[in-house]
N, C-alpha and C positions, 0 to 999 in steps of 0.2 A: 500351950506356950512351945516356943523351940525357942534355944540358944542361937545367939551371934556368932560364932566361930570364929570371928576376928574381940570380940570388943569382951565376950562372953555374956552382955542384958538379955533375959529369959523376956522377948517380947509377942504380944499376943498377934500383930501385924510379919514377923519374920516372916521372909520367902526363901524359896529354893531356888538356885542355878544349878541346874544337869549341863555340863559338857558333854561335847561330844564323845570323850570316850568313858563315857561315863560315870564320870565323878559327881556327885550332888553336894554342894556346899549349901548353907544355910548363915542367912545376913537378915542383919534388922534394921540397914540401911545400906544407899546404894551405899553410901562414902565409905562403906567399910568391904563392899564387896568389891572397888574399884582397889582401894588398898591391895586384896588380896589376890586379887585376878589380874586385876588390865595392865601387861606388857608393860616393860620400859627401852624406854630407846634407847641403843646401842651410842649414840652419839650426844645425847645432848640431858641424859639419864631421870629426865620425865615421865612419869604415866603416861602412858599411851590408854585417851578415852574416846577418842574421836577412832577413825578410818585410819589414821597414820598406811603406811608404805611399807610395802614388804622388799625384802632387793634382796635373794640369796637366800632366803632362809633367815635374814636377819630383818628384827624390823625396827621403824626408824619413828617420830613423830611427825614425820615431813618431809617431804623433799628437798631441800636445802639441807637436812641434816644425811638424808642418804647418798646427795653428791659429796657431803664431804669426807664421807667413811668407803664409800661403794669404785670410788674411781671411773672406771667408764663406764659400767653398766651402770651405774649411781647419777650418771651425765646423760640418764635416758631418763629420768624423771623426773613429772612433773605436776604440782598441785595442781586439782580443779577450781580451786581457790580463782574467784577474779577471772579465769575462763570465760571469756562467752563466744556464744553459737555462731557460728557463719550462715 
């Protein structure tokens, strides 16, 4: 069995997450994995669980937050939600 590094639960169905830098993390559920690993929006401080957007190396949960923080570069960011192909 493996122990979750967030909550300390020793669980037979724990899983590992390997990062691009080679770090290995062990969790017993997705909730703990999100708590430990999800980036935080630099505007509204919410955990970014979906795609989010990145502008100038800064992470945001949506285009609205990117536009609020990043001025001209952020103004070019658009969410894909609701966009319809032509």
